[in-house]
C-alpha positions as CSV (number, residue, x, y, z in Angstrom):
1,M,121.1,-54.5,152.6
2,K,122.7,-51.6,154.4
3,F,120.5,-48.7,155.5
4,L,120.8,-46.1,158.3
5,K,118.1,-45.3,160.7
6,P,116.7,-41.8,160.4
7,R,117.7,-39.3,163.0
8,D,115.4,-39.2,166.0
9,H,114.1,-35.7,165.4
10,I,113.3,-36.5,161.8
11,Q,111.5,-39.7,162.8
12,T,109.4,-37.8,165.4
13,R,108.5,-35.1,163.0
14,T,107.5,-37.2,160.0
15,R,106.7,-40.6,161.5
16,F,108.3,-41.9,158.3
17,R,110.4,-45.0,158.2
18,P,113.7,-45.4,156.5
19,G,112.6,-46.6,153.1
20,P,110.3,-44.1,151.3
21,G,111.9,-40.9,152.6
22,S,115.3,-39.8,151.6
23,D,116.7,-38.7,154.9
24,C,118.2,-42.2,155.1
25,C,119.1,-42.1,151.4
26,V,121.1,-38.9,152.0
27,S,122.7,-40.3,155.1
28,V,123.7,-43.4,153.3
29,L,125.1,-41.4,150.4
30,Q,127.0,-39.2,152.8
31,E,128.8,-42.2,154.3
32,N,129.0,-44.7,151.4
33,L,128.7,-43.1,148.0
34,D,132.4,-42.3,147.6
35,R,133.5,-45.8,148.7
36,A,134.5,-48.5,146.4
37,G,132.2,-50.8,148.3
38,P,128.5,-51.6,148.0
39,D,126.3,-51.5,145.0
40,V,123.7,-48.7,144.8
41,H,120.2,-50.1,144.1
42,V,118.1,-47.3,142.6
43,V,114.3,-47.5,142.2
44,L,113.3,-45.2,139.3
45,G,109.9,-44.2,138.0
46,N,109.2,-42.8,134.5
47,E,110.2,-39.3,133.3
48,A,106.7,-37.8,133.8
49,C,107.2,-38.5,137.5
50,D,103.5,-38.4,138.4
51,V,102.0,-39.5,141.7
52,D,102.1,-43.1,140.6
53,S,105.7,-43.1,139.6
54,M,106.8,-41.2,142.7
55,V,104.9,-43.3,145.3
56,S,105.7,-46.6,143.5
57,A,109.4,-45.7,143.6
58,M,109.3,-44.8,147.3
59,A,107.2,-47.8,148.4
60,F,109.0,-50.4,146.3
61,A,112.4,-49.1,147.5
62,Y,111.1,-49.5,151.1
63,F,109.9,-53.1,150.3
64,L,113.3,-54.0,148.8
65,F,115.1,-52.5,151.8
66,K,113.1,-54.5,154.2
67,T,113.1,-57.8,152.4
68,A,116.2,-58.3,150.2
69,G,119.6,-59.4,151.5
70,G,123.1,-58.2,150.6
71,D,125.0,-55.0,151.0
72,S,123.3,-52.8,148.4
73,L,122.1,-49.4,149.3
74,V,118.5,-48.8,148.2
75,L,117.5,-45.3,147.0
76,P,114.1,-44.2,145.6
77,L,115.0,-41.6,143.0
78,M,112.5,-39.1,141.7
79,N,113.0,-38.9,137.9
80,I,112.7,-35.1,137.6
81,R,114.8,-32.1,138.6
82,Q,114.1,-31.0,142.2
83,S,112.9,-27.6,140.9
84,D,110.2,-29.3,138.8
85,L,108.4,-30.8,141.8
86,A,106.5,-27.5,142.3
87,L,104.7,-28.2,138.9
88,R,103.2,-31.4,140.3
89,S,100.6,-29.9,142.6
90,D,99.0,-33.2,143.3
91,I,102.3,-34.7,144.5
92,V,103.0,-31.6,146.7
93,F,99.5,-32.0,148.2
94,L,99.9,-35.7,148.9
95,L,103.3,-35.3,150.5
96,R,101.9,-32.7,152.8
97,R,98.9,-35.0,153.6
98,A,101.3,-37.8,154.4
99,A,103.6,-35.6,156.6
100,L,106.5,-36.2,154.3
101,P,108.7,-33.1,153.8
102,Q,109.8,-32.5,150.3
103,H,113.4,-32.0,151.2
104,L,113.6,-35.6,152.3
105,L,113.3,-36.8,148.7
106,L,116.2,-37.5,146.3
107,F,115.9,-36.1,142.7
108,R,117.5,-36.9,139.4
109,D,119.7,-33.9,139.4
110,Q,121.1,-34.9,142.8
111,L,122.6,-38.2,141.9
112,D,124.9,-39.2,139.0
113,L,123.6,-42.5,137.7
114,R,126.1,-42.6,134.9
115,A,129.1,-42.3,137.3
116,L,127.7,-45.2,139.3
117,R,127.2,-47.2,136.1
118,R,130.7,-46.5,135.0
119,A,132.0,-47.7,138.4
120,G,130.0,-50.9,138.0
121,R,127.9,-50.2,141.1
122,L,124.5,-49.3,139.8
123,R,121.5,-51.6,139.9
124,L,118.2,-50.2,138.6
125,S,114.6,-51.3,139.3
126,L,112.1,-49.7,137.1
127,V,108.5,-48.9,138.3
128,D,105.7,-47.4,136.2
129,H,107.6,-48.0,133.0
130,N,109.4,-51.0,131.5
131,V,112.0,-49.5,129.2
132,L,114.2,-46.6,129.6
133,P,113.9,-43.6,127.2
134,S,116.6,-43.2,124.5
135,S,118.3,-40.5,126.6
136,D,119.0,-43.2,129.3
137,A,119.8,-46.1,126.9
138,D,123.4,-46.3,128.4
139,L,121.8,-47.4,131.7
140,E,119.9,-50.3,130.3
141,G,122.6,-52.8,131.4
142,A,122.0,-51.9,135.0
143,V,118.2,-52.8,135.0
144,V,117.6,-55.8,137.3
145,E,113.8,-55.7,137.7
146,V,110.7,-54.1,136.3
147,L,107.2,-53.6,137.8
148,D,104.8,-51.8,135.5
149,H,101.3,-51.4,134.2
150,H,101.9,-50.2,130.6
151,Q,102.2,-52.1,127.4
152,A,105.1,-54.5,127.7
153,E,108.2,-53.5,125.6
154,R,110.7,-55.6,127.5
155,K,111.0,-59.4,127.7
156,P,112.0,-61.0,131.0
157,S,115.4,-62.6,131.3
158,P,117.2,-64.6,134.0
159,T,118.9,-61.4,135.2
160,C,115.8,-59.1,135.0
161,P,112.4,-60.4,136.1
162,V,109.6,-58.3,134.5
163,T,106.1,-57.9,136.0
164,V,103.8,-56.1,133.6
165,E,100.0,-56.1,134.2
166,M,97.5,-53.7,132.8
167,V,96.0,-52.5,136.0
168,G,94.9,-49.0,136.7
169,S,97.9,-48.0,138.8
170,C,101.4,-49.3,139.3
171,A,100.9,-48.7,143.0
172,T,98.4,-51.6,142.9
173,L,101.2,-53.9,141.9
174,V,103.5,-52.5,144.6
175,T,100.7,-53.0,147.2
176,E,100.1,-56.6,146.0
177,R,103.8,-57.4,146.3
178,I,104.1,-55.9,149.8
179,I,100.9,-57.6,151.1
180,K,101.9,-61.0,149.7
181,E,105.5,-61.0,150.7
182,A,105.9,-58.5,153.6
183,P,102.6,-57.3,155.0
184,Q,104.3,-56.4,158.3
185,I,106.1,-53.5,156.8
186,L,102.9,-51.6,156.1
187,D,102.0,-48.7,158.4
188,Q,99.4,-45.9,158.2
189,Q,101.7,-43.6,156.3
190,I,102.8,-46.0,153.6
191,A,99.2,-47.3,153.3
192,L,98.0,-43.7,152.8
193,L,100.5,-43.1,150.0
194,L,99.6,-46.3,148.1
195,Y,95.8,-45.9,148.7
196,A,95.7,-42.3,147.6
197,T,97.7,-43.1,144.4
198,V,95.4,-46.0,143.3
199,V,92.2,-44.0,144.1
200,L,93.6,-41.0,142.0
201,D,94.8,-43.2,139.1
202,C,91.5,-45.1,139.0
203,V,89.4,-41.9,139.1
204,N,87.8,-42.8,142.4
205,M,87.4,-46.4,141.3
206,A,84.6,-45.3,138.9
207,A,84.0,-47.9,136.2
208,A,82.8,-45.2,133.8
209,A,86.3,-43.7,133.7
210,G,87.7,-46.9,132.2
211,K,90.8,-47.1,134.4
212,V,89.9,-49.4,137.3
213,T,90.4,-53.2,137.2
214,P,89.3,-55.9,139.7
215,K,92.8,-56.0,141.1
216,D,92.8,-52.3,141.8
217,S,89.5,-52.6,143.6
218,C,90.7,-55.6,145.6
219,Y,93.8,-53.9,147.0
220,V,92.0,-50.6,147.7
221,A,89.5,-52.6,149.8
222,E,92.4,-54.5,151.4
223,L,94.1,-51.3,152.5
224,E,90.8,-50.0,153.8
225,A,90.3,-53.1,155.9
226,R,93.8,-53.1,157.3
227,F,93.7,-49.3,158.1
228,P,90.2,-48.2,158.9
229,S,91.3,-44.7,159.7
230,L,92.3,-44.0,156.0
231,P,90.2,-41.0,154.7
232,P,87.1,-41.8,152.8
233,R,88.1,-42.5,149.2
234,G,85.6,-40.0,147.7
235,A,86.8,-37.1,149.8
236,L,90.4,-38.0,149.2
237,F,89.9,-38.2,145.5
238,Q,88.3,-34.8,145.3
239,E,91.2,-33.3,147.2
240,L,93.8,-34.9,145.0
241,Q,91.9,-34.2,141.8
242,K,91.5,-30.5,142.7
243,A,95.2,-30.2,143.3
244,K,96.1,-32.1,140.1
245,L,93.9,-30.0,137.9
246,D,95.1,-26.7,139.4
247,V,97.2,-25.0,136.7
248,S,96.6,-21.5,138.1
249,G,99.8,-19.5,138.0
250,L,101.5,-21.8,135.5
251,N,102.7,-20.4,132.1
252,M,102.5,-22.5,128.9
253,E,105.9,-24.1,129.3
254,Q,105.1,-25.2,132.8
255,M,101.7,-26.6,131.8
256,L,103.5,-28.7,129.1
257,L,106.1,-29.9,131.5
258,K,103.7,-30.7,134.3
259,D,102.8,-34.1,133.0
260,M,104.7,-34.9,129.8
261,K,106.2,-38.0,128.1
262,A,108.3,-38.1,125.0
263,V,109.0,-40.7,122.2
264,S,111.6,-40.6,119.5
265,G,112.1,-42.1,116.1
266,S,111.7,-40.4,112.7
267,L,110.1,-37.6,114.8
268,N,110.7,-36.4,118.3
269,I,107.3,-36.2,119.8
270,A,106.2,-34.8,123.2
271,I,102.9,-36.0,124.6
272,P,101.8,-33.7,127.4
273,V,98.6,-33.9,129.3
274,I,97.0,-30.4,129.6
275,Y,94.6,-30.0,132.5
276,L,92.3,-27.6,130.6
277,P,89.3,-28.1,128.2
278,L,90.4,-28.0,124.6
279,E,88.5,-24.8,123.9
280,E,90.2,-23.0,126.7
281,L,93.6,-24.2,125.5
282,L,93.0,-22.9,122.0
283,Q,92.0,-19.5,123.3
284,T,95.4,-19.0,125.1
285,A,97.0,-15.8,124.0
286,E,99.9,-16.2,121.5
287,L,99.5,-20.0,121.7
288,E,101.4,-20.9,118.5
289,E,104.3,-18.6,119.5
290,E,104.5,-20.3,123.0
291,L,104.3,-23.8,121.5
292,S,106.9,-22.9,118.8
293,A,109.3,-21.5,121.4
294,F,108.9,-24.7,123.6
295,C,109.6,-27.0,120.6
296,H,112.7,-25.0,119.6
297,K,114.0,-24.9,123.2
298,S,113.2,-28.6,123.9
299,G,114.0,-30.1,120.5
300,F,110.6,-31.5,119.5
301,D,109.2,-31.8,116.0
302,L,105.7,-32.3,117.1
303,L,103.5,-31.8,120.2
304,L,100.6,-34.2,120.7
305,M,98.6,-32.5,123.5
306,M,95.9,-34.4,125.3
307,T,93.6,-32.1,127.1
308,I,91.4,-33.4,130.0
309,S,88.6,-32.1,132.0
310,F,85.7,-33.7,133.9
311,T,82.0,-33.7,133.9
312,D,80.0,-33.1,137.1
313,R,79.7,-36.9,137.3
314,E,83.5,-37.3,137.3
315,E,83.5,-38.6,133.7
316,P,86.6,-37.6,131.7
317,I,86.5,-35.4,128.6
318,R,89.6,-36.0,126.5
319,E,90.5,-34.1,123.4
320,L,93.7,-33.8,121.2
321,A,95.6,-30.9,119.7
322,V,98.5,-31.6,117.3
323,F,101.1,-28.9,116.8
324,S,103.9,-28.9,114.3
325,H,105.5,-26.4,111.9
326,S,105.5,-29.2,109.3
327,S,102.0,-29.7,107.8
328,T,103.2,-33.2,106.5
329,C,104.1,-34.3,110.0
330,R,101.0,-32.9,111.5
331,E,98.7,-34.4,108.9
332,Q,100.3,-37.9,108.9
333,V,100.2,-38.2,112.7
334,S,96.6,-36.9,112.7
335,S,95.5,-39.3,110.0
336,Y,97.2,-42.3,111.7
337,L,95.4,-41.6,114.9
338,Q,92.1,-41.1,113.2
339,R,92.4,-44.5,111.5
340,A,93.7,-46.3,114.7
341,Q,91.6,-49.3,115.9
342,S,93.5,-50.6,118.9
343,P,92.0,-48.7,120.4
344,A,89.8,-46.6,118.2
345,L,90.0,-43.0,119.5
346,G,86.9,-41.8,117.8
347,L,88.5,-38.6,116.6
348,S,86.4,-35.9,114.9
349,P,87.7,-32.4,113.9
350,A,87.2,-29.6,116.3
351,P,87.1,-25.9,115.4
352,C,90.5,-24.4,115.5
353,L,91.7,-21.0,114.1
354,H,95.4,-21.8,114.5
355,P,97.1,-22.9,111.2
356,L,99.8,-24.9,112.9
357,I,97.4,-26.9,115.1
358,S,95.0,-29.7,114.2
359,A,92.4,-30.1,116.9
360,F,90.1,-33.1,117.6
361,H,87.2,-34.1,119.8
362,Q,87.9,-37.6,121.2
363,G,84.8,-39.8,121.2
364,N,86.5,-42.6,123.2
365,A,87.0,-40.6,126.4
366,V,88.4,-43.5,128.3
367,A,91.4,-43.8,126.0
368,S,94.0,-42.1,128.2
369,R,97.6,-41.2,127.3
370,K,98.5,-44.7,128.5
371,K,96.5,-46.0,125.5
372,L,97.6,-43.2,123.1
373,L,101.3,-43.7,123.7
374,P,101.6,-47.2,122.0
375,L,99.8,-45.8,119.0
376,V,102.4,-43.1,118.6
377,Q,105.2,-45.6,119.1
378,D,103.6,-47.8,116.4
379,F,103.4,-44.8,114.0
380,L,107.0,-44.1,114.5
381,R,108.0,-47.7,113.9
382,E,106.1,-47.7,110.7
383,C,107.7,-44.5,109.6
384,D,111.2,-45.7,110.5
385,G,110.6,-48.8,108.4
386,A,108.9,-47.2,105.4
387,G,110.5,-43.7,105.5
388,C,107.0,-42.2,105.3
389,L,108.2,-38.8,106.4
390,G,111.1,-38.6,104.0
391,D,109.2,-36.5,101.5
392,A,108.0,-34.0,104.0
393,E,108.3,-30.5,102.5
394,E,110.7,-28.1,104.1
395,E,108.9,-25.7,106.3
396,P,110.2,-23.1,108.7
397,A,111.6,-23.8,112.1
398,V,111.4,-27.6,112.2
399,P,113.1,-28.1,115.6
400,P,116.4,-30.0,115.8
401,T,116.8,-33.4,117.2
402,P,116.8,-33.2,121.0
403,T,119.7,-34.2,123.2
404,N,117.3,-35.7,125.7
405,S,113.6,-36.6,126.0
406,L,112.6,-33.7,128.2
407,V,114.0,-30.2,127.9
408,D,117.1,-28.4,126.9
409,G,119.4,-28.0,129.9
410,C,117.9,-31.0,131.7
411,P,120.4,-32.7,133.9
412,L,120.4,-35.7,131.6
413,D,121.9,-33.5,128.9
414,G,125.5,-34.5,128.6
415,G,125.4,-36.5,131.8
416,L,124.5,-35.5,135.3
417,P,127.0,-33.5,137.4
418,R,129.0,-35.6,139.8
419,I,127.8,-35.2,143.4
420,T,130.3,-35.5,146.2
421,V,129.9,-36.6,149.7
422,E,131.0,-33.1,150.9
423,E,128.3,-31.5,148.7
424,L,125.7,-33.8,150.1
425,R,126.8,-33.0,153.7
426,S,126.6,-29.3,153.0
427,K,123.3,-29.6,151.3
428,F,121.6,-31.7,153.9
429,D,123.3,-30.9,157.2
430,D,120.2,-28.9,158.2
431,L,118.3,-32.2,158.4
């Protein structure tokens, strides 16, 4: 692999090695992106781009850079627009804690993956998801490896090894890979990023939260043993959790975009996690108007909002709010989730004065969005096969089919802008 060393003043300031940060990524792009030469190997997390996706992309790219041979460039790419990073307060906090400046990262609106694909130069490794969303279906042929902890939707092939294991955090699988194959590349900074991610994803390793597995616990303990100066996990979790749950200053659109995934079929459904109690969400001023405007702008037929808050004992409280202008869509999704058994969500109706919203208490509080998402995908598959939504009555303002799985005007809409070496030099010459 070809990778440039970071400039001395950057290395001194951040103590960050070439892989996870993007100073090297930008330098490599500046010198090589416009050449007909080497492949570009991009490590890409999912479109929610939470802490797990971002850290897994950075750490796995670093691992590939240090261990694989050949002439490929290796780039960890954050799967959001650069402007959306500010919505992810837990990521911003962790980057600051790890002394990694935000401007060293490379974002989805800064690199034209489709141009690389058309040129036959793109290789994609997926972390924290194992299939690309429909908006990126044209990039599927470039996928060469998968490392994920969600329900398997992709079968391995001779050209694309797939590692899917239902652990609490994808960062656990990245840590395992590094420790088994290249433990010498770990340093305090990379260890902190991985350690913090697993502790946050596994809710401070609390069994009551239903996230942690023996493998997560094993590799957290391994990192603690190798790096005794890592912060105490309880204190670190509290800091990260406080940052993650902080939605102060965010409007409704920003709260929806903060941690959102989307699925498409007979319906286009967004599944955002809202870091508020359900009761507080339902008391939001002009809630239906705000949700309606978001659906119209983003092209969604239905919002399936999972609210989350925590007890004093750090036990999660999860509840659901289903919004749609179509009562047929809203009722069929709600009914399907109430009948679901794998897992059973334990839904019971919650008081709600909004006619376009069906609200539910969730008895199975450990069933996170990770467990909810396959249920929604199964619902859409059944509808696609049986046409169960074909008789839905016409109701006002059912949003149009989206051009992408996130928001109107997203850089994925119609392809990303081509980025030139000169633009990169201009953008990053202050580094």
